[in-house]
DOTIKE-625706 format. One line per 5 residues: number of its first residue (from 1); their letters; for each residue z, x, y of C-alpha. Coordinates in nm, 2 decimals, decimal comma. Example, Ala and Ser with C-alpha at 12.3 -4.5 7.8 and 13.67 -1.06 7.14 Angstrom:
BEGIN
1> AS> 0,78/1,23/-0,45; 0,71/1,37/-0,11
***
This chain:
BEGIN
1> MCGIA> 0,36/-1,29/1,94; 0,26/-1,65/1,89; -0,05/-1,79/2,04; -0,07/-2,11/2,25; -0,36/-2,31/2,37
6> GITGT> -0,44/-2,63/2,56; -0,74/-2,83/2,68; -0,81/-3,12/2,90; -1,14/-3,29/2,99; -1,31/-3,28/2,65
11> DDAGR> -1,42/-3,56/2,42; -1,27/-3,41/2,11; -0,95/-3,22/2,19; -0,85/-3,20/1,82; -1,16/-3,00/1,73
16> ALVDA> -1,14/-2,78/2,04; -0,78/-2,70/1,98; -0,84/-2,59/1,62; -1,12/-2,38/1,74; -0,89/-2,22/2,00
21> LARLE> -0,63/-2,15/1,73; -0,89/-1,97/1,52; -0,95/-1,74/1,81; -0,57/-1,69/1,85; -0,48/-1,65/1,49
26> YRGYD> -0,45/-1,27/1,51; -0,13/-1,34/1,72; 0,04/-1,51/1,43; -0,06/-1,69/1,11; 0,27/-1,83/0,96
31> SAGIA> 0,20/-2,19/1,06; -0,02/-2,39/1,31; -0,01/-2,72/1,48; -0,16/-2,94/1,75; -0,04/-3,23/1,97
36> THAPD> -0,29/-3,46/2,14; -0,26/-3,75/2,38; -0,33/-4,06/2,16; -0,38/-4,42/2,28; -0,02/-4,50/2,17
41> GIEVR> 0,16/-4,18/2,27; 0,15/-3,83/2,13; 0,02/-3,74/1,78; 0,14/-3,41/1,62; -0,02/-3,24/1,32
46> KSVGS> 0,12/-2,93/1,16; 0,06/-2,71/0,86; 0,21/-2,39/0,70; -0,01/-2,09/0,67; -0,35/-2,03/0,83
51> VAALA> -0,54/-2,24/1,08; -0,78/-2,33/0,80; -0,49/-2,53/0,64; -0,45/-2,72/0,96; -0,83/-2,78/0,99
56> ALGSP> -0,83/-2,92/0,64; -0,60/-3,20/0,76; -0,90/-3,33/0,97; -0,93/-3,41/1,33; -0,73/-3,69/1,49
61> GGERR> -0,92/-4,02/1,49; -1,06/-4,17/1,81; -1,13/-4,00/2,14; -0,88/-3,73/2,23; -0,93/-3,58/2,57
66> SGIAH> -0,63/-3,35/2,60; -0,37/-3,17/2,39; -0,18/-2,84/2,32; -0,17/-2,61/2,01; 0,02/-2,32/1,86
71> TRWAT> -0,02/-2,06/1,59; 0,31/-1,90/1,49; 0,45/-1,56/1,41; 0,80/-1,65/1,29; 1,09/-1,51/1,48
76> HGAPS> 1,36/-1,78/1,45; 1,34/-1,96/1,11; 1,12/-1,91/0,81; 0,76/-2,04/0,81; 0,78/-2,41/0,74
81> TRNAH> 0,65/-2,74/0,87; 0,98/-2,82/1,05; 0,97/-2,49/1,22; 0,61/-2,51/1,32; 0,50/-2,60/1,67
86> PHLSH> 0,44/-2,83/1,86; 0,79/-2,96/1,88; 0,83/-3,33/1,97; 1,13/-3,47/2,16; 1,37/-3,72/1,99
91> DGTTA> 1,21/-4,01/2,18; 0,86/-3,90/2,11; 0,77/-3,88/2,48; 0,73/-3,50/2,51; 0,56/-3,22/2,31
96> LVHNG> 0,59/-2,85/2,37; 0,45/-2,52/2,24; 0,62/-2,19/2,33; 0,56/-1,82/2,30; 0,86/-1,60/2,38
101> TVRNV> 1,23/-1,57/2,31; 1,52/-1,79/2,43; 1,81/-1,55/2,42; 2,07/-1,81/2,52; 1,95/-2,06/2,26
106> ARLRG> 2,30/-2,10/2,11; 2,45/-2,21/2,45; 2,16/-2,45/2,51; 2,18/-2,59/2,16; 2,55/-2,65/2,21
111> ELTDR> 2,47/-2,85/2,53; 2,23/-3,07/2,33; 2,49/-3,13/2,06; 2,74/-3,23/2,33; 2,48/-3,49/2,45
116> GMATT> 2,44/-3,63/2,10; 2,10/-3,46/2,03; 2,08/-3,24/1,72; 1,79/-3,01/1,66; 1,60/-3,03/1,34
121> SDTDS> 1,44/-2,69/1,32; 1,57/-2,33/1,32; 1,36/-2,23/1,62; 1,48/-2,14/1,97; 1,18/-2,33/2,11
126> EVLVH> 1,29/-2,67/2,01; 1,58/-2,69/2,25; 1,34/-2,67/2,54; 1,15/-2,99/2,45; 1,48/-3,19/2,41
131> LIAWH> 1,61/-3,06/2,75; 1,29/-3,16/2,92; 1,31/-3,51/2,77; 1,67/-3,54/2,87; 1,59/-3,46/3,23
136> RAQGV> 1,31/-3,72/3,21; 1,56/-3,97/3,09; 1,76/-3,91/3,41; 1,46/-4,01/3,62; 1,32/-3,67/3,69
141> DALEA> 0,94/-3,64/3,69; 0,77/-3,42/3,42; 0,69/-3,12/3,64; 1,04/-3,10/3,78; 1,19/-3,15/3,43
146> VRLTL> 1,01/-2,85/3,31; 1,12/-2,64/3,61; 1,48/-2,74/3,56; 1,47/-2,66/3,19; 1,31/-2,32/3,23
151> ARVDG> 1,55/-2,23/3,50; 1,81/-2,23/3,23; 1,63/-1,99/3,00; 1,74/-1,63/2,96; 1,43/-1,47/2,81
156> DYAVL> 1,05/-1,44/2,84; 0,83/-1,75/2,78; 0,49/-1,91/2,81; 0,49/-2,28/2,75; 0,26/-2,58/2,75
161> VITAD> 0,40/-2,93/2,77; 0,24/-3,28/2,74; 0,41/-3,61/2,81; 0,31/-3,95/2,68; 0,31/-4,10/3,03
166> RPGTL> 0,06/-3,85/3,17; -0,25/-3,84/2,94; -0,50/-3,58/3,05; -0,23/-3,36/3,21; -0,09/-3,04/3,07
171> IAAAS> 0,21/-2,85/3,22; 0,18/-2,48/3,20; 0,45/-2,23/3,28; 0,51/-1,86/3,22; 0,76/-1,58/3,28
176> GSPLL> 0,71/-1,24/3,12; 0,46/-1,38/2,86; 0,09/-1,41/2,93; -0,09/-1,74/2,99; -0,44/-1,80/3,14
181> IGTDG> -0,62/-2,10/3,27; -1,00/-2,10/3,22; -1,28/-2,32/3,31; -1,62/-2,38/3,16; -1,75/-2,62/3,42
186> RAVHV> -1,66/-2,93/3,22; -1,32/-2,89/3,06; -1,02/-2,68/3,16; -0,87/-2,45/2,90; -0,53/-2,27/2,87
191> ASDRA> -0,47/-1,98/2,63; -0,25/-1,69/2,57; -0,52/-1,44/2,64; -0,89/-1,40/2,74; -1,02/-1,34/2,39
196> ALSSG> -0,89/-1,68/2,30; -1,06/-1,87/2,58; -1,37/-2,06/2,48; -1,69/-1,85/2,50; -1,82/-2,10/2,75
201> CTHCS> -1,54/-2,02/3,00; -1,69/-1,85/3,31; -1,37/-1,79/3,51; -0,99/-1,75/3,45; -0,67/-1,74/3,65
206> PVLDG> -0,33/-1,62/3,52; -0,03/-1,84/3,54; 0,21/-1,62/3,74; 0,57/-1,54/3,65; 0,79/-1,83/3,75
211> EVVAV> 0,50/-2,06/3,81; 0,49/-2,42/3,68; 0,16/-2,59/3,72; 0,01/-2,92/3,63; -0,34/-2,88/3,47
216> TAAVP> -0,59/-3,16/3,47; -0,96/-3,18/3,41; -1,02/-3,11/3,78; -1,03/-2,74/3,83; -0,70/-2,64/3,98
221> AGRTW> -0,74/-2,57/4,35; -0,57/-2,29/4,55; -0,58/-2,04/4,26; -0,73/-1,69/4,24; -1,02/-1,70/3,99
226> EALTP> -1,17/-1,40/3,82; -1,52/-1,40/3,66; -1,51/-1,35/3,28; -1,77/-1,09/3,16; -1,92/-1,07/2,81
231> GTTWT> -1,70/-0,89/2,57; -1,37/-1,01/2,72; -1,38/-1,35/2,53; -1,41/-1,43/2,17; -1,65/-1,24/1,93
236> DKGSY> -1,74/-1,32/1,57; -1,77/-1,10/1,26; -2,15/-1,11/1,26; -2,27/-0,98/0,92; -1,95/-0,79/0,84
241> PNFLL> -1,70/-0,92/0,58; -1,41/-0,88/0,83; -1,34/-0,78/1,18; -1,18/-0,45/1,09; -1,50/-0,31/0,94
246> KEINE> -1,70/-0,45/1,23; -1,47/-0,28/1,48; -1,46/0,05/1,29; -1,84/0,06/1,30; -1,86/-0,04/1,67
251> QPQTS> -1,70/0,29/1,77; -2,02/0,49/1,83; -2,11/0,22/2,09; -1,76/0,17/2,24; -1,69/0,55/2,26
256> RAAIG> -2,02/0,59/2,44; -1,93/0,32/2,68; -1,60/0,48/2,76; -1,74/0,83/2,80; -2,02/0,70/3,02
261> ALFSP> -1,78/0,52/3,25; -1,46/0,74/3,25; -1,64/1,07/3,30; -1,89/0,95/3,55; -1,84/1,06/3,91
266> VAEGS> -1,91/0,71/4,05; -1,89/0,44/3,78; -1,63/0,17/3,79; -1,34/0,29/3,58; -1,41/0,66/3,66
271> AADWG> -1,15/0,90/3,82; -1,31/0,82/4,16; -1,18/0,47/4,10; -0,83/0,50/3,96; -0,77/0,86/4,07
276> SALDR> -0,79/0,76/4,44; -0,47/0,56/4,40; -0,27/0,85/4,27; -0,13/1,16/4,45; -0,23/1,45/4,23
281> SAVKR> -0,03/1,70/4,43; 0,29/1,52/4,34; 0,23/1,53/3,96; 0,43/1,81/3,79; 0,45/1,66/3,45
286> VCFLG> 0,32/1,35/3,26; 0,50/1,11/3,03; 0,30/0,87/2,81; 0,47/0,55/2,69; 0,34/0,31/2,43
291> CGSSY> 0,42/0,12/2,11; 0,29/0,18/1,76; -0,07/0,31/1,77; -0,06/0,33/2,15; 0,24/0,57/2,12
296> YAGQV> 0,05/0,79/1,88; -0,26/0,78/2,11; -0,02/0,89/2,38; 0,10/1,19/2,18; -0,27/1,30/2,14
301> AASFV> -0,33/1,25/2,51; -0,02/1,46/2,59; -0,17/1,74/2,39; -0,49/1,70/2,59; -0,30/1,72/2,92
306> ENLAR> -0,12/2,04/2,82; -0,43/2,20/2,68; -0,66/2,13/2,97; -0,44/2,09/3,28; -0,15/2,31/3,17
311> IPATA> 0,10/2,06/3,28; 0,40/1,97/3,06; 0,34/1,64/2,89; 0,53/1,43/2,64; 0,50/1,08/2,48
316> EPAAE> 0,77/0,85/2,35; 0,80/0,49/2,23; 0,81/0,25/2,52; 1,07/0,03/2,34; 1,31/0,32/2,32
321> FTQRD> 1,25/0,45/2,67; 1,47/0,20/2,85; 1,73/0,21/2,57; 1,85/0,56/2,64; 1,92/0,54/3,01
326> PVVEP> 1,64/0,79/3,09; 1,63/1,03/3,38; 1,33/0,91/3,59; 1,17/1,21/3,75; 1,00/1,16/4,09
331> DCLYV> 0,73/1,43/4,02; 0,64/1,28/3,68; 0,33/1,06/3,63; 0,42/0,78/3,39; 0,13/0,65/3,18
336> LISQS> 0,18/0,31/3,01; -0,06/0,24/2,72; -0,14/-0,10/2,57; -0,43/-0,27/2,41; -0,35/-0,62/2,54
341> GETLD> -0,17/-0,52/2,85; 0,10/-0,77/2,74; 0,31/-0,57/2,49; 0,65/-0,68/2,59; 0,84/-0,36/2,53
346> TLHAH> 0,57/-0,17/2,73; 0,60/-0,42/3,01; 0,98/-0,38/3,01; 0,94/0,00/3,04; 0,69/-0,05/3,32
351> RFLRR> 0,91/-0,29/3,51; 1,20/-0,05/3,47; 0,99/0,23/3,62; 0,88/0,01/3,91; 1,23/0,01/4,04
356> HPVQV> 1,20/0,39/4,09; 0,98/0,59/4,34; 0,74/0,72/4,08; 0,37/0,69/4,02; 0,27/0,46/3,73
361> LSIVN> -0,08/0,46/3,57; -0,18/0,22/3,29; -0,44/0,26/3,01; -0,53/-0,09/2,90; -0,81/-0,27/2,73
366> VRGSS> -0,77/-0,61/2,89; -0,85/-0,61/3,25; -0,64/-0,86/3,45; -0,35/-0,84/3,21; 0,00/-0,81/3,33
371> LDRES> 0,01/-0,43/3,29; -0,33/-0,39/3,46; -0,22/-0,60/3,75; 0,12/-0,44/3,81; 0,02/-0,07/3,79
376> DASIP> -0,06/0,16/4,08; -0,39/0,23/3,90; -0,54/0,15/3,56; -0,79/0,32/3,33; -1,00/0,06/3,15
381> LYAGA> -1,09/0,13/2,79; -1,44/-0,04/2,76; -1,37/-0,12/2,39; -1,45/-0,49/2,41; -1,24/-0,76/2,24
386> EVSVA> -1,05/-0,63/1,93; -0,95/-0,90/1,69; -0,82/-0,73/1,37; -0,45/-0,66/1,39; -0,49/-0,30/1,30
391> STKVV> -0,63/-0,12/1,60; -0,93/0,11/1,56; -1,19/0,12/1,84; -0,92/0,07/2,10; -0,71/0,36/1,97
396> TNMQI> -1,02/0,58/1,98; -1,09/0,49/2,34; -0,72/0,54/2,43; -0,76/0,90/2,33; -1,08/0,92/2,53
401> AGLAL> -0,90/0,78/2,83; -0,62/1,03/2,78; -0,89/1,30/2,78; -1,04/1,16/3,11; -0,69/1,18/3,27
406> ASWLA> -0,64/1,54/3,14; -0,98/1,63/3,28; -0,90/1,48/3,62; -0,57/1,67/3,64; -0,74/1,99/3,54
411> RADYG> -1,03/1,96/3,79; -0,79/1,92/4,07; -0,64/2,26/3,99; -0,92/2,46/3,84; -1,24/2,29/3,98
416> SKSAA> -1,53/2,16/3,79; -1,66/2,51/3,70; -1,37/2,58/3,47; -1,50/2,71/3,14; -1,29/2,47/2,93
421> LLELD> -1,41/2,17/3,13; -1,78/2,28/3,11; -1,75/2,31/2,73; -1,59/1,97/2,72; -1,86/1,82/2,94
426> LALPI> -2,13/1,96/2,70; -1,95/1,82/2,39; -1,86/1,47/2,51; -2,21/1,32/2,49; -2,23/1,43/2,12
431> LPTIL> -1,92/1,25/2,01; -2,07/0,90/1,96; -2,35/1,05/1,75; -2,10/1,25/1,54; -1,90/0,92/1,48
436> ADLLA> -2,22/0,73/1,39; -2,32/1,01/1,14; -1,97/1,00/0,99; -1,97/0,62/0,95; -2,31/0,61/0,80
441> GQDAE> -2,31/0,93/0,60; -1,96/0,98/0,46; -1,84/0,62/0,39; -1,91/0,65/0,02; -1,74/0,98/-0,01
446> IRALA> -1,43/0,85/0,17; -1,43/0,54/-0,05; -1,44/0,76/-0,36; -1,13/0,94/-0,23; -0,96/0,61/-0,17
451> ESVHA> -1,04/0,51/-0,53; -0,86/0,82/-0,65; -0,54/0,76/-0,47; -0,49/0,38/-0,42; -0,25/0,35/-0,72
456> FRSMY> 0,00/0,59/-0,58; 0,32/0,41/-0,46; 0,37/0,64/-0,16; 0,17/0,87/0,07; 0,28/1,16/0,29
461> YLGRG> 0,05/1,25/0,58; 0,08/1,61/0,70; -0,05/1,75/1,02; 0,00/2,05/1,23; 0,02/2,07/1,61
466> PSWPV> -0,20/1,80/1,78; -0,30/1,69/1,42; 0,05/1,55/1,37; 0,01/1,24/1,58; -0,34/1,19/1,42
471> AREGA> -0,16/1,20/1,08; 0,10/0,96/1,21; -0,17/0,71/1,31; -0,33/0,76/0,97; -0,01/0,68/0,80
476> QKIKE> 0,04/0,38/1,03; -0,30/0,24/0,92; -0,22/0,28/0,55; 0,11/0,10/0,60; -0,04/-0,18/0,81
481> ISYIH> -0,32/-0,28/0,58; -0,27/-0,15/0,23; 0,12/-0,20/0,21; 0,15/0,14/0,05; 0,46/0,33/0,18
486> AEAYQ> 0,34/0,61/0,40; 0,51/0,86/0,63; 0,38/1,14/0,84; 0,55/1,48/0,88; 0,48/1,79/1,08
491> ASELK> 0,34/2,03/0,82; 0,57/2,30/0,94; 0,87/2,08/0,87; 0,78/2,01/0,51; 1,00/2,29/0,37
496> HGPLA> 1,29/2,18/0,59; 1,38/1,87/0,38; 1,08/1,64/0,31; 0,95/1,87/0,02; 1,24/1,72/-0,19
501> LVDPD> 1,04/1,40/-0,20; 0,73/1,55/-0,36; 0,68/1,43/-0,72; 0,39/1,30/-0,93; 0,42/0,95/-0,80
506> HVSVV> 0,33/1,05/-0,44; 0,02/1,18/-0,29; 0,00/1,41/0,02; -0,28/1,36/0,27; -0,33/1,69/0,45
511> VAAND> -0,50/1,65/0,80; -0,65/1,99/0,86; -0,82/2,01/1,20; -1,05/2,30/1,29; -0,78/2,52/1,43
516> AGGQQ> -0,62/2,85/1,35; -0,40/2,70/1,08; -0,65/2,71/0,79; -0,46/2,96/0,58; -0,14/2,78/0,66
521> SATLI> -0,29/2,45/0,53; -0,40/2,63/0,21; -0,05/2,76/0,16; 0,10/2,42/0,22; -0,14/2,26/-0,04
526> GQIQA> -0,03/2,52/-0,29; 0,34/2,46/-0,23; 0,29/2,08/-0,29; 0,08/2,13/-0,61; 0,33/2,38/-0,75
531> RGGAV> 0,59/2,10/-0,75; 0,37/1,85/-0,93; 0,25/1,67/-0,62; -0,11/1,54/-0,58; -0,30/1,64/-0,27
536> VVFSQ> -0,61/1,52/-0,09; -0,75/1,68/0,23; -0,94/1,57/0,53; -1,07/1,90/0,67; -1,27/2,02/0,97
541> HQDYE> -1,24/2,39/0,87; -1,57/2,55/0,81; -1,43/2,87/0,66; -1,17/2,74/0,41; -1,22/2,59/0,07
546> FDAPT> -0,91/2,41/-0,03; -0,81/2,37/-0,39; -0,78/1,99/-0,37; -1,02/1,69/-0,33; -1,15/1,74/0,02
551> VRLPA> -1,36/1,53/0,27; -1,51/1,78/0,50; -1,57/1,64/0,85; -1,79/1,78/1,13; -1,62/1,99/1,40
556> VHPLL> -1,76/1,92/1,75; -1,49/2,05/1,99; -1,13/2,15/1,95; -1,01/1,84/2,14; -1,27/1,59/2,02
561> DHIVM> -1,21/1,69/1,66; -0,89/1,49/1,66; -1,08/1,18/1,75; -1,33/1,23/1,47; -1,05/1,29/1,23
566> GVALQ> -0,88/0,97/1,34; -1,19/0,76/1,27; -1,22/0,91/0,92; -0,86/0,82/0,84; -0,93/0,46/0,96
571> VFAYH> -1,22/0,44/0,70; -0,99/0,58/0,43; -0,72/0,32/0,51; -0,98/0,05/0,51; -1,12/0,13/0,17
576> TATIL> -0,77/0,18/0,02; -0,67/-0,17/0,14; -0,99/-0,34/0,03; -0,97/-0,18/-0,32; -0,62/-0,34/-0,34
581> DRDVD> -0,77/-0,67/-0,22; -0,56/-0,69/0,10; -0,64/-0,92/0,39; -0,72/-0,63/0,63; -0,76/-0,86/0,94
586> RPRNL> -0,43/-1,04/0,89; -0,18/-0,81/0,73; 0,15/-0,96/0,63; 0,44/-0,99/0,88; 0,23/-0,85/1,17
591> AKSVT> 0,05/-0,98/1,47; -0,20/-0,83/1,71; -0,01/-0,86/2,04; 0,37/-0,81/2,03; 0,49/-1,03/2,31
596> VE> 0,85/-1,08/2,19; 1,14/-0,83/2,16
***
């Protein structure tokens, strides 16, 4: 979950590295540091906290043409200067930054102790730099020393290394964690993901699993390069106070882009593209796998598949899938969902499935990511770069992608003249306009509702049927950015235990989609209020007046209504968090891309 970066071939590596860390900070903001080639060796600068604290230390003096950098999400050891990267070897000849996990760190640390080298930090990463330096002391060149060290590692990693005797050269290596090399025609950059590459980069190339490569200012030869398109690299906040609000308000545009591509008969990313790689006749059921918001989007998508295609569909957390020794069914289409395409638990589930004769499809926002490259086929999300840790526009487009998959499965069985598909085709172009009207016209109303509930210490989100995963995602957003305890329950299960939790210190958020359950929702609200519980409602019912504060949302289509509801709950979470003065872009303890176990 940390972010690493490197650069060579520039006149001011210190400034360029701090800029790169600012673009990577959503991957971790516990500490930050840089190491640059200096005239007399390697200079390391570190700080605890945000990249701004590192920038306040100033740039290294003199011309610095190359270096490496790191922003940390703490896994081994508390946030502190001694645990911050880059780590420097005992003799000062080698510096290293690392993203990943060294599972066998205890054994490797013991070997260092036996050689008289004690580590000074609590991290698993530090052992690597000392082992590399030890190999160098035995007469091994830098590239081979990195290879020998990493061959001992049990775990996933992406590392960048510089040595004092090779100014201008970075050594990059990866296995299971992402690392990209980019070029802007002058300097060569290395970063954990595309969004973190300089906006001037025109092409990138992934460091492949098991690869160890020396990177100099000369563009590395013999690599496969991919052109970078606008929207895949860094973006700024523009006139918005934070990325989260910007990304919430981009959803009319990003949903329109996804609908225009995924439901087109010929556009790149349409079913004509990814569907041609799949055998529809072999699909008897569908299983969606994802983590966090991606998992909840998968639950919504599963309801779309069952509704439109009448194929059994389920969703489960990718991290738990491989833990239960699952039965892998050859007639099941497995769909892996990830914003970054680098979520480690999702990749582990994917690689487990690749060992079986099954079809695997990915839904991913970052083209060229590990998940995108390794899948039989991939549905792109067209959401653009998403920076805020809490996912908004990407989650919305994940559901649209799930709807595109359900539509493709249904058309194969029922043809394009199915009444349900014709109704959906008519409603889809309206969705972006509905979202725009919601964001512009109901923002103040939703903020007022947030003002009324932000002091409650706990929230229970209640949804019925396909509204339950929408409620789960709403609760997830509240937890992530406001730090209010929130849980989601199936409304029908409330009486089977959770009702005991209702008291005046909790508020229930009822998610009432425009379905046949209006009277049931009204009854549910009454049961909560009868026990002293507060209730607020997000409703798309046109025929029911609920006896509780209600935000009434437009109803566009039985399937699309869930997407509209999800966006309204994002706005509610945003306002609740900002009223509480939370840092909505960088919530505590979290990071955008979870690339460690």
